[in-house]
N, CA, C and O atoms as CSV, one atom per row, in Angstrom:
chain,resi,resn,atom,element,x,y,z
A,1,MET,N,N,-242.270,-8.912,18.118
A,1,MET,CA,C,-241.603,-7.802,17.471
A,1,MET,C,C,-240.253,-7.581,18.159
A,1,MET,O,O,-240.171,-7.558,19.387
A,2,THR,N,N,-239.211,-7.421,17.367
A,2,THR,CA,C,-237.890,-7.177,17.930
A,2,THR,C,C,-237.633,-5.689,18.037
A,2,THR,O,O,-238.191,-4.894,17.280
A,3,SER,N,N,-236.795,-5.322,18.972
A,3,SER,CA,C,-236.457,-3.911,19.116
A,3,SER,C,C,-235.337,-3.565,18.149
A,3,SER,O,O,-234.451,-4.387,17.917
A,4,PRO,N,N,-235.359,-2.361,17.576
A,4,PRO,CA,C,-234.313,-1.960,16.634
A,4,PRO,C,C,-232.976,-1.802,17.350
A,4,PRO,O,O,-232.922,-1.415,18.518
A,5,LYS,N,N,-231.912,-2.106,16.638
A,5,LYS,CA,C,-230.570,-1.966,17.191
A,5,LYS,C,C,-229.801,-0.952,16.377
A,5,LYS,O,O,-229.924,-0.900,15.153
A,6,GLN,N,N,-229.015,-0.153,17.052
A,6,GLN,CA,C,-228.243,0.885,16.376
A,6,GLN,C,C,-227.038,0.269,15.684
A,6,GLN,O,O,-226.293,-0.508,16.281
A,7,PHE,N,N,-226.853,0.628,14.405
A,7,PHE,CA,C,-225.687,0.187,13.655
A,7,PHE,C,C,-224.903,1.358,13.102
A,7,PHE,O,O,-223.749,1.199,12.704
A,8,ALA,N,N,-225.517,2.543,13.072
A,8,ALA,CA,C,-224.856,3.732,12.538
A,8,ALA,C,C,-225.451,4.977,13.183
A,8,ALA,O,O,-226.544,4.949,13.750
A,9,LEU,N,N,-224.702,6.064,13.080
A,9,LEU,CA,C,-225.115,7.332,13.667
A,9,LEU,C,C,-224.485,8.450,12.850
A,9,LEU,O,O,-223.299,8.386,12.526
A,10,VAL,N,N,-225.261,9.472,12.514
A,10,VAL,CA,C,-224.742,10.640,11.802
A,10,VAL,C,C,-224.772,11.821,12.753
A,10,VAL,O,O,-225.784,12.084,13.402
A,11,LYS,N,N,-223.649,12.534,12.832
A,11,LYS,CA,C,-223.539,13.642,13.786
A,11,LYS,C,C,-222.786,14.801,13.129
A,11,LYS,O,O,-221.719,14.599,12.549
A,12,ALA,N,N,-223.335,16.005,13.218
A,12,ALA,CA,C,-222.631,17.191,12.737
A,12,ALA,C,C,-221.447,17.451,13.658
A,12,ALA,O,O,-221.616,17.608,14.867
A,13,SER,N,N,-220.261,17.494,13.090
A,13,SER,CA,C,-219.054,17.685,13.901
A,13,SER,C,C,-218.532,19.107,13.841
A,13,SER,O,O,-218.058,19.644,14.842
A,14,THR,N,N,-218.618,19.714,12.670
A,14,THR,CA,C,-218.232,21.110,12.482
A,14,THR,C,C,-219.244,21.741,11.542
A,14,THR,O,O,-220.191,21.080,11.117
A,15,ALA,N,N,-219.058,23.000,11.215
A,15,ALA,CA,C,-219.960,23.673,10.279
A,15,ALA,C,C,-219.827,23.129,8.859
A,15,ALA,O,O,-220.715,23.332,8.030
A,16,SER,N,N,-218.721,22.437,8.574
A,16,SER,CA,C,-218.494,21.953,7.208
A,16,SER,C,C,-218.279,20.441,7.127
A,16,SER,O,O,-217.840,19.935,6.094
A,17,ARG,N,N,-218.586,19.714,8.209
A,17,ARG,CA,C,-218.328,18.268,8.199
A,17,ARG,C,C,-219.317,17.540,9.096
A,17,ARG,O,O,-219.680,18.018,10.171
A,18,VAL,N,N,-219.744,16.375,8.629
A,18,VAL,CA,C,-220.504,15.459,9.476
A,18,VAL,C,C,-219.698,14.176,9.600
A,18,VAL,O,O,-218.921,13.829,8.709
A,19,ASP,N,N,-219.887,13.482,10.702
A,19,ASP,CA,C,-219.240,12.197,10.913
A,19,ASP,C,C,-220.311,11.123,10.930
A,19,ASP,O,O,-221.387,11.301,11.502
A,20,VAL,N,N,-219.998,10.010,10.295
A,20,VAL,CA,C,-220.865,8.842,10.331
A,20,VAL,C,C,-220.196,7.830,11.247
A,20,VAL,O,O,-219.080,7.383,10.980
A,21,GLY,N,N,-220.870,7.474,12.311
A,21,GLY,CA,C,-220.367,6.461,13.217
A,21,GLY,C,C,-220.945,5.112,12.833
A,21,GLY,O,O,-222.111,5.017,12.448
A,22,LEU,N,N,-220.132,4.067,12.937
A,22,LEU,CA,C,-220.537,2.728,12.522
A,22,LEU,C,C,-220.187,1.705,13.593
A,22,LEU,O,O,-219.173,1.838,14.279
A,23,LYS,N,N,-221.012,0.702,13.731
A,23,LYS,CA,C,-220.746,-0.403,14.653
A,23,LYS,C,C,-220.132,-1.535,13.824
A,23,LYS,O,O,-220.846,-2.319,13.199
A,24,LEU,N,N,-218.793,-1.607,13.829
A,24,LEU,CA,C,-218.088,-2.563,12.977
A,24,LEU,C,C,-217.192,-3.515,13.751
A,24,LEU,O,O,-216.338,-4.172,13.155
A,25,GLY,N,N,-217.362,-3.604,15.044
A,25,GLY,CA,C,-216.577,-4.549,15.828
A,25,GLY,C,C,-215.085,-4.274,15.768
A,25,GLY,O,O,-214.642,-3.150,16.003
A,26,ASP,N,N,-214.317,-5.301,15.452
A,26,ASP,CA,C,-212.863,-5.164,15.468
A,26,ASP,C,C,-212.263,-4.961,14.074
A,26,ASP,O,O,-211.101,-5.302,13.854
A,27,LEU,N,N,-213.023,-4.418,13.141
A,27,LEU,CA,C,-212.500,-4.117,11.809
A,27,LEU,C,C,-211.316,-3.158,11.939
A,27,LEU,O,O,-211.405,-2.175,12.675
A,28,PRO,N,N,-210.208,-3.424,11.239
A,28,PRO,CA,C,-209.044,-2.529,11.344
A,28,PRO,C,C,-209.370,-1.117,10.859
A,28,PRO,O,O,-210.179,-0.930,9.950
A,29,THR,N,N,-208.736,-0.142,11.471
A,29,THR,CA,C,-208.908,1.244,11.039
A,29,THR,C,C,-208.049,1.499,9.805
A,29,THR,O,O,-207.210,0.680,9.430
A,30,SER,N,N,-208.275,2.649,9.186
A,30,SER,CA,C,-207.517,3.084,8.019
A,30,SER,C,C,-207.449,4.602,8.094
A,30,SER,O,O,-208.021,5.197,9.007
A,31,PRO,N,N,-206.765,5.236,7.159
A,31,PRO,CA,C,-206.757,6.703,7.199
A,31,PRO,C,C,-208.161,7.311,7.138
A,31,PRO,O,O,-208.393,8.385,7.693
A,32,ARG,N,N,-209.080,6.646,6.479
A,32,ARG,CA,C,-210.442,7.167,6.366
A,32,ARG,C,C,-211.368,6.620,7.457
A,32,ARG,O,O,-212.223,7.352,7.956
A,33,LEU,N,N,-211.216,5.376,7.826
A,33,LEU,CA,C,-212.060,4.718,8.821
A,33,LEU,C,C,-211.334,4.777,10.161
A,33,LEU,O,O,-210.412,4.003,10.417
A,34,GLU,N,N,-211.765,5.704,11.007
A,34,GLU,CA,C,-211.075,5.959,12.269
A,34,GLU,C,C,-211.756,5.245,13.437
A,34,GLU,O,O,-212.929,4.880,13.358
A,35,GLU,N,N,-211.008,5.054,14.510
A,35,GLU,CA,C,-211.570,4.533,15.747
A,35,GLU,C,C,-212.486,5.596,16.346
A,35,GLU,O,O,-212.209,6.791,16.254
A,36,ALA,N,N,-213.572,5.151,16.954
A,36,ALA,CA,C,-214.547,6.084,17.534
A,36,ALA,C,C,-214.884,5.670,18.958
A,36,ALA,O,O,-216.006,5.251,19.239
A,37,ALA,N,N,-213.937,5.784,19.834
A,37,ALA,CA,C,-214.105,5.312,21.213
A,37,ALA,C,C,-215.221,6.033,21.965
A,37,ALA,O,O,-215.911,5.405,22.768
A,38,THR,N,N,-215.418,7.306,21.736
A,38,THR,CA,C,-216.409,8.074,22.501
A,38,THR,C,C,-217.490,8.676,21.609
A,38,THR,O,O,-218.058,9.713,21.952
A,39,PHE,N,N,-217.779,8.061,20.498
A,39,PHE,CA,C,-218.766,8.578,19.544
A,39,PHE,C,C,-220.115,7.913,19.784
A,39,PHE,O,O,-220.216,6.687,19.737
A,40,GLY,N,N,-221.129,8.689,20.036
A,40,GLY,CA,C,-222.469,8.142,20.195
A,40,GLY,C,C,-222.684,7.435,21.518
A,40,GLY,O,O,-222.184,7.863,22.558
A,41,SER,N,N,-223.433,6.352,21.463
A,41,SER,CA,C,-223.892,5.650,22.662
A,41,SER,C,C,-222.871,4.708,23.283
A,41,SER,O,O,-223.143,4.104,24.320
A,42,GLY,N,N,-221.719,4.575,22.678
A,42,GLY,CA,C,-220.719,3.659,23.197
A,42,GLY,C,C,-220.628,2.375,22.408
A,42,GLY,O,O,-219.627,1.666,22.508
A,43,SER,N,N,-221.648,2.052,21.620
A,43,SER,CA,C,-221.591,0.846,20.801
A,43,SER,C,C,-220.962,1.117,19.429
A,43,SER,O,O,-220.605,0.183,18.711
A,44,ILE,N,N,-220.830,2.378,19.075
A,44,ILE,CA,C,-220.207,2.771,17.807
A,44,ILE,C,C,-218.700,2.573,17.936
A,44,ILE,O,O,-218.085,3.059,18.885
A,45,THR,N,N,-218.104,1.858,16.977
A,45,THR,CA,C,-216.683,1.521,17.068
A,45,THR,C,C,-215.793,2.308,16.112
A,45,THR,O,O,-214.599,2.470,16.366
A,46,HIS,N,N,-216.369,2.800,15.009
A,46,HIS,CA,C,-215.595,3.493,13.980
A,46,HIS,C,C,-216.350,4.734,13.520
A,46,HIS,O,O,-217.558,4.849,13.725
A,47,LYS,N,N,-215.623,5.666,12.892
A,47,LYS,CA,C,-216.284,6.830,12.311
A,47,LYS,C,C,-215.596,7.226,11.018
A,47,LYS,O,O,-214.411,6.965,10.811
A,48,VAL,N,N,-216.377,7.867,10.150
A,48,VAL,CA,C,-215.909,8.346,8.851
A,48,VAL,C,C,-216.329,9.800,8.732
A,48,VAL,O,O,-217.495,10.126,8.953
A,49,ALA,N,N,-215.389,10.683,8.384
A,49,ALA,CA,C,-215.691,12.101,8.203
A,49,ALA,C,C,-216.187,12.331,6.780
A,49,ALA,O,O,-215.619,11.811,5.820
A,50,LEU,N,N,-217.256,13.118,6.660
A,50,LEU,CA,C,-217.814,13.471,5.351
A,50,LEU,C,C,-217.820,14.984,5.212
A,50,LEU,O,O,-218.460,15.693,5.988
A,51,ALA,N,N,-217.096,15.465,4.209
A,51,ALA,CA,C,-217.015,16.908,3.980
A,51,ALA,C,C,-217.781,17.340,2.734
A,51,ALA,O,O,-218.083,18.521,2.566
A,52,CYS,N,N,-218.096,16.382,1.857
A,52,CYS,CA,C,-218.848,16.707,0.646
A,52,CYS,C,C,-219.626,15.480,0.194
A,52,CYS,O,O,-219.387,14.374,0.679
A,53,LEU,N,N,-220.540,15.672,-0.718
A,53,LEU,CA,C,-221.392,14.585,-1.190
A,53,LEU,C,C,-220.582,13.452,-1.812
A,53,LEU,O,O,-220.969,12.288,-1.707
A,54,ALA,N,N,-219.474,13.775,-2.451
A,54,ALA,CA,C,-218.633,12.740,-3.073
A,54,ALA,C,C,-218.052,11.768,-2.047
A,54,ALA,O,O,-217.639,10.666,-2.411
A,55,ASP,N,N,-218.013,12.154,-0.783
A,55,ASP,CA,C,-217.519,11.261,0.264
A,55,ASP,C,C,-218.480,10.100,0.548
A,55,ASP,O,O,-218.094,9.107,1.165
A,56,VAL,N,N,-219.719,10.232,0.099
A,56,VAL,CA,C,-220.690,9.142,0.218
A,56,VAL,C,C,-220.504,8.264,-1.012
A,56,VAL,O,O,-221.152,8.465,-2.040
A,57,ASP,N,N,-219.611,7.290,-0.889
A,57,ASP,CA,C,-219.213,6.472,-2.032
A,57,ASP,C,C,-219.416,4.991,-1.745
A,57,ASP,O,O,-219.984,4.623,-0.717
A,58,GLY,N,N,-218.956,4.156,-2.644
A,58,GLY,CA,C,-219.109,2.717,-2.497
A,58,GLY,C,C,-218.439,2.166,-1.253
A,58,GLY,O,O,-218.948,1.234,-0.631
A,59,GLU,N,N,-217.305,2.732,-0.888
A,59,GLU,CA,C,-216.606,2.271,0.305
A,59,GLU,C,C,-217.459,2.512,1.554
A,59,GLU,O,O,-217.613,1.616,2.384
A,60,LEU,N,N,-218.009,3.713,1.685
A,60,LEU,CA,C,-218.881,4.016,2.830
A,60,LEU,C,C,-220.121,3.134,2.799
A,60,LEU,O,O,-220.554,2.634,3.838
A,61,GLN,N,N,-220.686,2.942,1.630
A,61,GLN,CA,C,-221.867,2.093,1.506
A,61,GLN,C,C,-221.570,0.658,1.953
A,61,GLN,O,O,-222.413,0.016,2.580
A,62,SER,N,N,-220.383,0.159,1.633
A,62,SER,CA,C,-220.041,-1.201,2.060
A,62,SER,C,C,-219.875,-1.270,3.581
A,62,SER,O,O,-220.263,-2.266,4.193
A,63,TRP,N,N,-219.310,-0.239,4.195
A,63,TRP,CA,C,-219.193,-0.211,5.653
A,63,TRP,C,C,-220.566,-0.141,6.310
A,63,TRP,O,O,-220.809,-0.799,7.322
A,64,LEU,N,N,-221.471,0.664,5.731
A,64,LEU,CA,C,-222.835,0.749,6.261
A,64,LEU,C,C,-223.528,-0.613,6.161
A,64,LEU,O,O,-224.195,-1.042,7.103
A,65,ALA,N,N,-223.372,-1.287,5.031
A,65,ALA,CA,C,-223.990,-2.605,4.853
A,65,ALA,C,C,-223.428,-3.613,5.848
A,65,ALA,O,O,-224.175,-4.425,6.395
A,66,ALA,N,N,-222.125,-3.570,6.086
A,66,ALA,CA,C,-221.497,-4.483,7.046
A,66,ALA,C,C,-222.002,-4.200,8.455
A,66,ALA,O,O,-222.275,-5.134,9.209
A,67,ALA,N,N,-222.130,-2.932,8.819
A,67,ALA,CA,C,-222.619,-2.575,10.151
A,67,ALA,C,C,-224.068,-3.028,10.317
A,67,ALA,O,O,-224.440,-3.541,11.373
A,68,TYR,N,N,-224.875,-2.844,9.297
A,68,TYR,CA,C,-226.279,-3.257,9.353
A,68,TYR,C,C,-226.399,-4.781,9.483
A,68,TYR,O,O,-227.202,-5.286,10.267
A,69,ALA,N,N,-225.594,-5.496,8.709
A,69,ALA,CA,C,-225.626,-6.965,8.753
A,69,ALA,C,C,-225.147,-7.486,10.110
A,69,ALA,O,O,-225.583,-8.545,10.562
A,70,GLY,N,N,-224.271,-6.756,10.740
A,70,GLY,CA,C,-223.698,-7.204,12.008
A,70,GLY,C,C,-224.600,-7.064,13.212
A,70,GLY,O,O,-224.318,-7.653,14.256
A,71,VAL,N,N,-225.677,-6.304,13.106
A,71,VAL,CA,C,-226.541,-6.112,14.273
A,71,VAL,C,C,-227.670,-7.132,14.342
A,71,VAL,O,O,-228.389,-7.197,15.339
A,72,GLY,N,N,-227.828,-7.917,13.302
A,72,GLY,CA,C,-228.920,-8.900,13.245
A,72,GLY,C,C,-228.784,-9.973,14.192
A,72,GLY,O,O,-229.635,-10.862,14.244
């Protein structure tokens, strides 16, 4: 049995926003996909701010899938 590896982390940042941290290696940042040097356990490399349900979109889903695929 293999031990699970962290690829993402959800953290409440303010009363109106949560941040999703992702382990994406050296993927370039963008206005939405920020660097996350001190987010989580130290293995998280990027973060995305979510202020409403509409922020959970195809772009975020693709980043989550990439982070999940990268930990295998």
